[in-house]
C-alpha positions as CSV (number, residue, x, y, z in Angstrom):
1,M,58.3,-20.5,-72.8
2,A,59.3,-24.1,-73.5
3,K,58.4,-25.2,-77.0
4,D,55.9,-28.0,-77.3
5,M,56.5,-29.5,-80.8
6,K,53.0,-30.9,-80.8
7,V,51.8,-27.4,-81.3
8,A,53.6,-27.2,-84.7
9,F,51.8,-30.5,-85.6
10,L,48.4,-29.1,-84.5
11,L,49.0,-25.9,-86.4
12,D,49.0,-28.0,-89.6
13,F,45.5,-29.2,-88.8
14,Y,43.8,-26.3,-87.2
15,G,45.9,-23.2,-88.2
16,D,43.1,-21.8,-90.4
17,L,40.9,-21.5,-87.3
18,L,43.3,-18.9,-85.8
19,T,43.5,-15.2,-86.4
20,E,46.2,-14.1,-88.9
21,K,48.4,-12.7,-86.1
22,Q,48.0,-15.8,-84.0
23,R,48.9,-18.1,-86.9
24,D,51.8,-15.9,-87.9
25,S,53.1,-15.8,-84.3
26,L,52.9,-19.6,-84.0
27,E,54.5,-20.2,-87.4
28,F,57.4,-17.8,-86.6
29,Y,57.8,-19.3,-83.1
30,Y,57.5,-23.0,-83.8
31,N,58.4,-23.4,-87.5
32,D,61.0,-20.6,-88.0
33,D,62.4,-20.7,-84.4
34,L,62.3,-17.0,-83.9
35,S,62.4,-15.3,-80.5
36,L,59.5,-13.3,-79.1
37,G,61.5,-10.1,-79.8
38,E,62.1,-11.1,-83.4
39,I,58.4,-12.0,-83.9
40,A,57.4,-8.7,-82.3
41,A,59.5,-6.8,-84.7
42,N,58.1,-8.7,-87.7
43,L,54.5,-8.2,-86.6
44,G,54.9,-4.7,-85.3
45,I,53.5,-5.6,-81.8
46,S,55.0,-5.9,-78.3
47,R,56.8,-9.0,-77.0
48,Q,53.9,-9.4,-74.6
49,G,51.4,-9.2,-77.5
50,V,53.3,-12.0,-79.2
51,R,53.3,-14.1,-76.0
52,D,49.6,-13.5,-75.6
53,N,48.9,-14.4,-79.3
54,I,50.9,-17.6,-78.8
55,K,49.2,-18.6,-75.6
56,R,45.7,-17.9,-77.0
57,A,46.5,-19.7,-80.2
58,E,47.9,-22.8,-78.4
59,A,44.7,-22.9,-76.3
60,V,42.6,-22.9,-79.5
61,L,44.7,-25.6,-81.1
62,F,44.5,-27.9,-78.0
63,E,40.8,-27.3,-77.6
64,M,40.1,-28.2,-81.3
65,E,42.2,-31.3,-80.9
66,D,40.3,-32.3,-77.8
67,K,37.0,-31.8,-79.6
68,L,37.9,-33.3,-83.0
69,G,41.0,-35.4,-82.5
70,L,42.1,-35.1,-86.2
71,A,45.8,-35.0,-85.4
72,E,45.5,-38.1,-83.2
73,K,43.5,-39.9,-85.9
74,F,46.1,-38.9,-88.5
75,S,49.0,-40.2,-86.4
76,E,47.1,-43.5,-85.7
77,I,46.4,-44.0,-89.4
78,R,50.1,-43.4,-90.3
79,K,51.1,-45.9,-87.6
80,R,48.8,-48.6,-88.9
81,L,49.8,-48.0,-92.5
82,R,53.5,-48.5,-91.5
83,S,52.4,-51.7,-89.7
84,V,50.6,-53.1,-92.8
85,R,53.6,-52.2,-95.0
86,T,55.9,-54.1,-92.6
87,A,53.7,-57.1,-92.7
88,V,53.5,-57.0,-96.5
89,D,57.4,-56.8,-96.6
90,V,57.6,-60.0,-94.5
91,I,55.1,-61.8,-96.7
92,D,57.0,-60.6,-99.8
93,R,60.3,-61.9,-98.5
94,K,58.8,-65.2,-97.5
95,N,57.1,-65.6,-100.9
96,M,60.4,-64.9,-102.7
97,R,62.3,-67.5,-100.6
98,I,59.8,-70.2,-100.3
99,Y,56.6,-70.1,-102.4
100,R,57.6,-68.0,-105.4
101,S,53.9,-67.6,-106.1
102,D,52.9,-65.2,-108.9
103,E,49.5,-64.9,-107.4
104,I,50.9,-63.8,-104.0
105,N,53.3,-61.5,-105.8
106,E,50.4,-59.8,-107.7
107,S,48.5,-59.4,-104.5
108,I,51.5,-57.8,-102.8
109,K,51.8,-55.3,-105.7
110,L,48.2,-54.4,-105.3
111,I,48.4,-54.0,-101.6
112,L,51.6,-51.8,-101.9
113,S,49.9,-49.7,-104.6
114,E,46.9,-49.1,-102.3
115,L,49.2,-48.3,-99.4
116,D,50.9,-45.7,-101.6
117,R,47.6,-44.1,-102.4
118,L,46.6,-44.0,-98.8
119,D,50.0,-42.5,-97.8
120,K,49.4,-39.7,-100.4
121,L,45.9,-39.1,-99.0
122,N,47.3,-39.0,-95.5
123,E,50.0,-36.4,-96.2
């Protein structure tokens, strides 16, 4: 089985919707990089049971993402926050070199503070 790292990302969003064995199987496989045999030994089930748990759990995760799109929205928000932060950095540099405006500087501080809050909410 080739590892799709998107599954590890989706696990963060939808892992609580899985059974305990499905969640454990995915966490061992994707996050801890254990083999099917190692996972089977940890969970006390067969390698085929581990494989079945992983396949079923992956299907649930992708179905939830198709329906809710939370991971995609999260990624898009992070991308846009980085874009805004980059634009603020450009404005800040230009202000420091050309305008030296205290008003612009205060606005930049406010924007950066709000971006930091949004980053923390989006973790």
